[in-house]
C-alpha positions in Angstrom: 133.9 -39.5 134.0 135.6 -37.0 136.3 138.8 -35.3 135.1 142.0 -35.3 137.1 142.3 -32.5 139.7 144.9 -30.0 138.5 147.4 -31.0 141.3 147.4 -34.6 140.1 147.7 -33.6 136.5 151.1 -31.9 137.4 152.6 -35.4 137.6 151.7 -36.3 134.0 153.8 -35.5 131.0 153.0 -32.4 129.1 153.1 -31.7 125.3 152.7 -28.2 123.9 152.4 -27.0 120.3 152.8 -23.5 119.0 153.0 -21.9 115.6 154.2 -18.4 114.7 154.4 -16.3 111.6 156.4 -13.1 111.1 157.1 -11.0 108.0 159.5 -8.1 107.7 162.0 -6.3 105.6 164.2 -4.9 108.4 167.7 -5.6 107.2 168.8 -7.2 110.5 165.6 -9.3 110.6 166.0 -10.5 107.0 169.7 -11.3 107.5 169.0 -13.3 110.7 166.0 -15.1 109.2 167.9 -16.2 106.1 170.7 -17.5 108.3 168.3 -19.3 110.6 166.5 -20.9 107.6 169.9 -21.8 106.1 169.0 -20.0 102.9 171.8 -17.3 103.0 173.9 -17.3 99.8 176.7 -15.3 98.4 174.2 -13.2 96.4 172.8 -12.0 99.8 176.1 -10.1 100.4 175.2 -7.6 97.7 175.1 -4.1 99.3 171.7 -3.3 97.7 170.2 -6.4 99.2 171.8 -5.9 102.6 170.6 -2.3 102.8 167.1 -2.7 101.3 166.1 -6.4 101.4 162.7 -7.6 100.1 160.3 -8.8 102.8 160.8 -12.3 104.1 158.2 -14.6 105.7 159.2 -16.7 108.6 157.0 -19.6 109.7 157.8 -21.4 113.0 156.3 -24.6 114.3 157.3 -25.9 117.7 156.5 -28.9 119.8 157.8 -29.1 123.4 157.5 -31.9 125.9 158.1 -31.9 129.6 158.0 -34.6 132.2 158.4 -33.6 135.9 161.1 -35.7 137.6 161.5 -34.1 141.0 159.8 -31.1 142.5 160.8 -31.4 146.2 157.4 -32.7 147.2 155.5 -29.7 145.9 153.0 -31.7 143.8 152.3 -34.1 146.6 151.6 -31.1 148.9 149.3 -29.5 146.3 147.3 -32.8 146.0 146.9 -33.0 149.8 145.9 -29.3 149.9 143.3 -29.9 147.2 141.8 -32.9 149.0 141.6 -30.9 152.3 140.1 -27.9 150.5 137.4 -30.2 148.8 136.7 -31.8 152.1 136.3 -28.4 153.8 134.0 -27.2 151.1 131.8 -30.3 151.5 131.6 -29.8 155.2 130.7 -26.1 154.7 127.9 -27.2 152.4 126.6 -29.6 155.0 126.7 -26.9 157.7 124.8 -24.5 155.5 122.2 -27.2 154.8 121.8 -27.9 158.5 121.4 -24.1 159.2 118.7 -23.9 156.6 116.9 -26.9 158.0 117.1 -25.5 161.6 115.7 -22.1 160.4 112.6 -23.7 159.0 
């Protein structure tokens, strides 16, 4: 079974997945990570903690989805260009075959 040419695939929905991991003890990083994780408490206002926090791990999992709605005809143009390019490649192959036959 043949796969979709890339220009046609541009019309389909797309789902991406990514994961990330960071670890650090930079005070600004730790402060921001705790806020983002909603784990910041009153104890985190201690000056010793604010100036020299312990390292914190930050895991991030992300799913994104995209569906093209309108691209001003660019996908249709790319599909047409791909078809013409494939047709031209086929004709070049036939011409080369004929040249080889005529040389024999």
